[in-house]
C-alpha positions as CSV (number, residue, x, y, z in Angstrom):
1,Q,0.0,0.0,0.0
2,V,1.5,3.3,-1.2
3,Q,1.6,6.1,1.4
4,L,3.0,9.6,1.3
5,V,2.6,11.4,4.6
6,E,3.4,15.1,4.8
7,S,4.2,17.0,7.9
8,G,5.7,20.3,9.0
9,G,3.1,22.7,7.9
10,G,1.7,25.5,10.0
11,L,1.4,29.2,10.6
12,V,4.4,31.4,10.2
13,Q,5.1,35.1,9.9
14,A,6.4,36.5,6.6
15,G,10.1,36.2,6.5
16,G,10.1,33.0,8.5
17,S,11.0,29.4,7.7
18,L,9.3,26.1,7.7
19,R,10.6,22.6,6.8
20,L,8.1,20.1,5.2
21,S,8.7,16.4,5.3
22,C,7.3,13.6,3.2
23,A,7.5,10.1,4.6
24,A,7.0,7.5,1.8
25,S,6.2,3.8,1.9
26,G,4.9,1.0,-0.3
27,F,7.1,1.7,-3.3
28,I,10.7,1.8,-4.3
29,F,11.4,5.4,-3.2
30,S,14.9,5.7,-4.6
31,M,13.7,5.1,-8.1
32,H,11.1,7.9,-8.1
33,T,11.2,11.6,-8.8
34,M,9.9,13.4,-5.8
35,G,8.1,16.6,-5.9
36,W,6.3,19.2,-3.9
37,Y,3.2,21.0,-5.3
38,R,1.0,23.5,-3.8
39,Q,-2.6,24.8,-4.3
40,A,-3.9,28.0,-3.0
41,P,-7.6,28.7,-2.6
42,G,-9.2,29.4,-5.9
43,K,-6.1,28.6,-7.8
44,Q,-4.8,25.6,-9.7
45,R,-2.2,23.3,-8.3
46,E,1.3,24.3,-9.2
47,L,4.7,22.8,-9.1
48,V,7.0,24.0,-6.4
49,A,10.1,21.8,-6.8
50,T,11.2,18.4,-7.9
51,I,14.2,16.2,-7.3
52,T,15.0,13.2,-9.5
53,S,16.3,9.9,-8.3
54,G,19.8,11.2,-9.2
55,G,19.4,14.3,-7.2
56,I,18.8,16.8,-10.0
57,T,16.5,19.6,-8.7
58,N,14.1,21.9,-10.4
59,Y,12.3,24.9,-8.9
60,A,9.4,27.2,-9.8
61,D,10.7,30.7,-10.5
62,S,8.6,32.0,-7.6
63,V,10.5,29.9,-5.0
64,R,14.0,29.6,-6.5
65,G,16.6,30.9,-4.1
66,R,14.2,30.6,-1.2
67,F,13.2,27.0,-1.1
68,T,15.4,23.9,-1.2
69,I,14.2,20.4,-2.0
70,S,16.1,17.3,-0.8
71,R,15.7,13.6,-0.3
72,D,17.1,10.9,2.0
73,N,16.7,7.6,0.3
74,A,17.9,5.7,3.4
75,K,14.8,7.2,5.2
76,N,12.4,7.1,2.3
77,S,11.8,10.7,2.8
78,A,11.8,14.0,1.0
79,Y,12.0,17.5,2.4
80,L,11.2,21.1,1.4
81,Q,13.1,23.7,3.3
82,M,11.2,27.0,2.9
83,N,13.0,30.3,3.9
84,S,12.0,33.9,3.5
85,L,8.4,32.9,3.3
86,K,5.9,35.3,1.8
87,A,2.1,35.7,2.1
88,E,1.8,34.4,-1.4
89,D,3.4,31.1,-0.4
90,T,0.2,30.3,1.6
91,A,-1.2,27.1,0.2
92,D,-1.8,23.4,0.7
93,Y,1.5,21.7,0.0
94,S,1.4,18.1,-1.3
95,C,4.1,15.5,-1.8
96,N,4.3,13.7,-5.1
97,A,6.2,10.6,-6.2
98,R,6.5,10.0,-10.0
99,R,7.9,7.3,-12.1
100,V,5.3,5.6,-14.4
101,I,2.3,6.8,-12.4
102,D,1.8,9.5,-9.8
103,F,1.4,9.0,-6.1
104,W,0.1,11.8,-3.9
105,G,0.0,12.6,-0.2
106,Q,-2.9,14.3,1.5
107,G,-1.2,17.6,1.9
108,T,-0.2,19.9,4.7
109,Q,-1.3,23.5,5.1
110,V,1.2,26.4,5.1
111,T,-0.1,29.8,6.1
112,V,2.2,32.8,6.0
113,S,0.9,35.9,7.8
114,S,1.9,39.3,6.5
């Protein structure tokens, strides 16, 4: 049974930091590209960052330089370090695992107060 469980969301003031975690199970984690996506109220889900099985990263322009995606294959976990948070980063953040098909977590809410 595939599971992606996000944690680390919460309420933070603008300029602050949060670290999201995604604990994976039920599939070969090391072979999947891991990603973080977010969806704000009334908006479509958008890519935040991805990291391939080989460690190649990709970021949305809006977060590049502020967010860092990483993974620990030994722990079957992916992370998103978010610094210099802005009000517009407020959204539900979901973890994604992709190889042939997509697996999704339930999401964790991040709220940035201005």
